N, C-alpha and C positions, 0 to 999 in steps of 0.2 A: 640764280646767281647763288653759289655756296656760301655760306656765312663766312666771314673774316677769318684765318687763321688762327689771329692771337685769341680770339676770344674763344673758341673751341679748345685752344691749348691751355687755357686757363681754366677750362672747365675741369682739365686732371689735376689741379692743386686744391689743397682743402683751405678753405677759410672757416674759422670757429666763428659762428654765429650766435648769440648768446639766444636762450630760449625766449625771451619775450619777443624777440624780435621776429621768429620764426611763425607768426601768423600769417595764415592763407590770404595775401593780399589778391586784389581784381586782377585778371588778365585782363592785358589791353586787348581795344577792339581789333586791332590790325597787328596778331602775334607773329614775330619772327622767330626762327628756330635759336638765335643767338638768346632771345627773351626765355625762350623756353626751357631751354637748358638753366639759364641762369634762376629761373623760378622754382626747377626741378632740384636744383643744388641746394635752396633756402627750406623748401617744405616736403621734397619727398621723405616719408616717415623712414623707410627702409634704408636710403642713403646717410639719414641723418642719425639712425642707430650705430652705422658702420664708423661713422665719424666719432662719433661719442668714444669709440675705442680709443681714439689719441688721446685725449685726456687722460684715461687712466695710465697708459704709457708714458705721459708725461710725469705724472706722479710716482711711477714705477722708477724713473731716472733720479727724480728727486730725492725717494726714499733710498735708493743706492748709496747716494752720496751721503744722506743722513747717517747710514750705518758706519760710515768713517768717521764721523764725530763722536764725543764721548756724549754719555747719556747722562743724564742729571735727575735724581728723584728728592722731591721735598714731604715731610710727615709731621704730622704733628698730633698729640693726641693729650685729653684730659680725663681724670678717672677720681673715683670717690672710695674710699674705705670706711665703713662705720666702725664706730666704737666696739669694745669689748677684746676679750682674750684670743691671741694668736698663739698658736700651739706650732710647736718645731721639735719635730720627733715626738718625745715624750715628756718635754718641758712646755711649759708657758711661760708667757712674758711675767706673769705673777710669780712664777719660781725664780725667775733671773733678777726680781726685783724692779721689775717695769710694770707693775700690775696697773691697772685703771686706764689703759689707754685711749685717749679721745679720738673721734673720727679724723681721717686725713684727707685732705685735697691736692691731686696729684697733676701735672703738665710736662710736656717734653717735646721736643723736637729733633729731628735728624734729617740732616742734609748730605747726601751721598752721590758722589762723582765716581761714574765707571767707564773703562775705555777698553775695548775688547779689537784686536787685530787679528784678522787670520787671510791665509791666501785666498779664501772665497770671497771674503768682504771688500778685499783690494781690486777684486776682478769682478764684483758687482755693479759698478758704474758701466764699466764696458759692455757686460751683458745685457744689462737695462737699456741701454744706448741702441745696441744692436736688434733687440725685439722692438724698440721702438720704430726702428726704420721697417722692421718687417712690418708692424701696423701700421705705418704711413703709405707704405708701398699698396698693403690691404686698401686702405682707403682710396688711393688713387685707381687702384683695380675697380673699387666700387663706383668712383667718380665715372671711369671711363665706360664700365659697362651702363651706368645712367645715362650717359651721352647716346649711347647707342641705343638704349629704349627708348628715349626721348626721341631721336631722330627716326626708329623706324614707328614709333607711333604718329609721328610729324609725316613722316611717308606716306602713312597708312590713310591719314585725313586727306592728303593730297590725291592717292589713288582712288579713294572714294568720290572724292568731289570729281573727279576726271571721268569716274565711272556714271557719276549722275549727270554731267554735261553729254556723255556718251548717249545714256539712256534717254532723255530729251531729245536728243538729235535724233534718236531712231525713232521718239514716238511724233516727230515731226515728219520725218520722212515717211512714216505709216500712213500720218495723216495727209500727205501729199499724194501718195498713191492712190487713198482713198477717194480725195478728190478727181485724180487722174481716172481711176476707174468708173465713178459717176458719169465724168465729163464724157468718157468713151461708150458708156452706156445709152446715154442720152440720144448720141449721134448712130447707134445702131453697131458699134464695134465691138462691141462688150456685153457679156451676159451678167444677169443678176447673181451669177455665182461669183462671178470677179469682185464682185462690189461686196458680197456676203465673206469672202476671203479677206479683202481689204479690211473690215469692219473688223474681222477677227485679230487681223495683225494688230490693228490698232488698240485692241483691248488689250493685246499680249505686251503691247508695249508701256501701256499704262501701267501695267501690272511691275513693269520693269524698273519704272520710274518709282514706282513707291519702295520696290525692293532697295535700290540705290538708295532713295531718301533716309530709311533706317540704317542701312549700312554706314552712310557717312555719318548721320547721329551717334551710332555706335562708337565709330572712331574716335569722334571729338570726346564723348565720354570718356575713352581710354586714355587718352592723351590728356584730360584735364586730372585724371584719376593718377598717370603717371606724374604727373607735377604737383602732386599731392595737395592739389584745392580743392574748392567748392565746385560742386560740377553741374551747377544752374548759371555757368558764365558763358556768355555767348563771345565768340572769336572769329575770323578769319586768317587763316593763314598766310602770312605776307612773304615769305620765301619761296623761292623756285630754284628747281634743280637743273641743269642743263646737262646734256648727254656732251661728253666729251671724251674725247681718245685717251685711254689710259697710256701712257707713254712711262710709268715705272718700270724699274728691271727689279729683278728678284734680289740680286745682290745689294743695292741700295735701300731696298726695303728691310731686309735682313739687319742691315747696318743699323737702319734707324732702331729697330723693334729690339736689338741685341740691349741698348741703354733705355729705350722709352716702354717698352712693354710691362704693363703693371704688375702682370700675372710671373713675367720670367725675375722681374724687380724683388717682388714678394720673395720666391723662393731662394734667390741669392741671400736676403737678409736673413732668412731663416736658416741657411748654411754658416752664414758668419754668427748666428746665437749658439748654433750648434757646435761650432767651434771652440766657442767663448765656456760654454759649458764642459768640454772633455777638459780645458784646463782649470776649470774650478774643481771638477770631480778629483785630478790629480793633485788639489791644494790640500785634501783630508789626509795627506800624507806629509804635509809641512807642521812645522810646530806653530803655536799662536800665542800671543801675548795678550795679558788683562793686566790693566793698571786700575787701583780702585784707592779711594779717599773718602774721609767724610768728617763731619762734625755733628755733634750733638750736645745736648743740655737737659737739665730736669728742673723742676721746681717740686717742695712738699712743703704742704703748709697744713698745722694741726687746727682744728676747729677752737679749740681751747688749749691755752699755753698752762692751764694750773698744772698739770701734771709736771711739767717741766721747770715752772716755778719751785713747786714742791721738791722737785729733785734738787734742784740748786738749793733750796732753803735746808734740805737734807745734811747736802754736801758743807753748807756752810757750819749746821749745827755739828756736823762731826768734826769738822777742824778747830770749833770752839772748845769742843770737849776734848781735843788732842792737846790743844794748849795749855787747858788747865791740867791735865795731868802731867804735863811736861812742867809746870810751874810747882805744881806740888813735889815733883821729882826734886828739882833744883834747891826747894825750900828745905828738904831734909838732909841734903849735903851737910859734911862737916864743914866745908865753906862754900856758904849757900852762892849759886849765880844769880845774874840778875835774870828777874821775871821778864815774861814776854806780855805784851799788851794783847789781851785776848780780845779787845772791843774791836777791833780792827779787821776782825773777820765778821762781823754785822752784815746780814743781807740788806742792801739799801733799793731804794726804787729806781736808783739808775739801773742796776743789775734786771730789775723786773722789767723795766722799759727796754732794756737790750735784748733780752730773752724775746719779748713781744716783736719788738723790730725786727730781729734774727728771724722768726716766725711766719713774718709778714712776705711772702715769695710766690703765691699763685696768684695769677697766672703766667706773667711774663718775666719774674726775676730769678730768670734762668742761672743755674751752676754749671758750666762749661765742663765737659768729658775733655779728657786728651786727644787731642787729632790723631790719626792714624792714616799711614799710607801702604799700600800692599803692591807689589810686583809679583806676576805669576806667569811662567813660561812652561805651557803644557806642550810636551811631545807624545803624539799618540802611538803608542807601540803596536796593539792589537785589539781588532775591534771586532771580530768574527767574520771576517771578509767581507763586511758590509761597503767599507769603502771600494774594493776591488769590483764589487758587484756594481756599484754606482758608476764607476770609470768604465766598466763594459757597457753599460747601458749608453751612458753619454758617446762612447765610440760608437754604438751601432746606430744611436741618433744620426752623428755626424756622418757616418757611412750612407744613410737611407736618403737624408737632403742633399749627398752628392749624385746618387742615382737619380734623385726625384729632380733635379737641376736639369742633369743631362737628358733624362725624358722629357722637360719642358721644354729645351732646347731643339732636341728634334722634332717634337710635336709643332712648335713655332715653325720651324722651316718647312715642315710639310705641310703645314696650315695655311702657310705663304705663298707657298707653290700652286694649291690647289684653289685658294682664293682668287691670286691674280688670274690663274685659266680661266676661271670662273667670271670675271670680270670681263676678259677681253673676249671670249665667248659672248657673255650677254651683250657686251656694246656691239658686236657684230651683227648678233639676232636683232637687236633693237634697230639697227640700220635696215639690216634685211625686212623688219616688218613694216617700217616707213614706207619701202620702196613696194611692198603688197598693198597697204593702206591707200597709197597713190594708184596703182592700178587697178583694186576694187572700186575707187570713187569712177575712174574714168569709164569702167565697165557697167558702173550704174547708170550713168548718163548717158552711155550708148542704150543701154537697156529700156531706159525711159524714152527716148527718141523711137526706137524701134517698135514700142508697144504703142507708141502714138500713131505710128503709121500702120500699125496692125499686122507687124510682120511676127512679131513674137507672143505669147499668152501672158494673161497676169501671172501666172506660176512662175513662167521664167523669169518676170520682173522681182518676184517677190525673192526669188532665189540669189537674183544679182544684190538685192538689200541685204538678204540674210548674210552673203559674202563680205559685204563692206561693213556689217555688223561686226561680225568675226574678226575682221581685219583690225578692226578699230580696237576690238578689246584686245586683240594680240599684242597688237601695236604699245599699246598702254600698259600690257603686262610686263612685256620685254623692257621697256623705258623703267620700270621700276624694281624689275628683276635687277637692273643694273644697278642703281642706285642702292639696293637694298646689300648688294655684293661689296660695294664700294664703303659701306658703311662697316659691315665685316672686317673688309682689309682694313678700315682705319682702325678699328677696335684692336687687331691684332699688332699693328705696327704702334700704335698708342700716339700717333699724332693725325691731324687731319689732313687728308690729301686733297680734296677737291677744294678748289678758289673761284 
């Protein structure tokens, strides 16, 4: 029986499996094809590499949407400036009356918000989605190919197991012929040459059994390799394949393949992505919009306020001196004016404390800078034919994808026609080989009966045995050629055909 359709159809889907869950588990003793496909989809390293591309494609879609959102930046810094004279051109702070500057501590922050909008960024999510669809189709294609490889490897195990069975049957037949020849020799109806020939045939059959056992073990190892598991596991294939007449028509197969063939779907998605890239390339001729705003602040703190206090005291002393001069002038007038109280300009501890408090800013007592907002509209005029070149390249890619899609459709139709004819031919060939096998069995039985009667020689008996062995091998080969052809046809259609 062929595995259920739903199971093989599920093999075409992609289920993300965490890396920690991808350890190679044990293979069941009775391994069905469904189980083999499921194990391969979890552990086959080549398929897992292909499936990992889907995660990158998912993030490409998220990134494309993120480009439509404003970008925000935040920065902050601290710095220190040592004490000493600073020069401004040919002057120093000392020349300006600010000598003896102390060291300073600085801190600042900047918050920025920028939003850029262009036709290319507007189309970016759509283009990323089409590329993701192309990747998904590629992953489906890898899944279909994996199912085909596992099925072929599974069939190879069955083929070699059948070949081993035939080799053992051949060994039993030759041993029977040997006993028959020995019996005929005892009654005087055969010669020692006949017995010798029978012994040679037994030896050759034993060699055939050894070779068949090695071929079966090789097939088992190749299947385990395809599953992506450890090679030291024992199993027996539990799924059987029946020989059924192919009743599918080319039209129905092509109709299914149009929507389910993973290679064709991948080409279509690539064509869609190329269409979007043409629109993006045209967007280089369109205006773009940019909006930005930001906030900032700073602090400055001197390591010592002595210079600021001295400066304030000097200002107070200057005002006291000016007050004294004014009073002297008032006193000398013919009609003296009232004198001012110069003691009110005295430098107090409160002023000293205010200077120290105002200096205490570092690192978080920021003074905010005025906020700003800017809006920019950019209209590209001429960029040295770069835009036209990009547009031409995108259109050429679009045209190439269209040609590739048509080529894939033609190839698919031709491959379906060829494989369907191959399946039908293989089915008819298998029926004929079954009939030939039955005829060869009857001929061998007849030859044994006649040999016991002494009508034919031992050579003629061996010839009949050889004919049967070849008929058995031909019949087995024809049956598995049929199943191999159906597997290829399923890969082309994208859905299981055998039930």
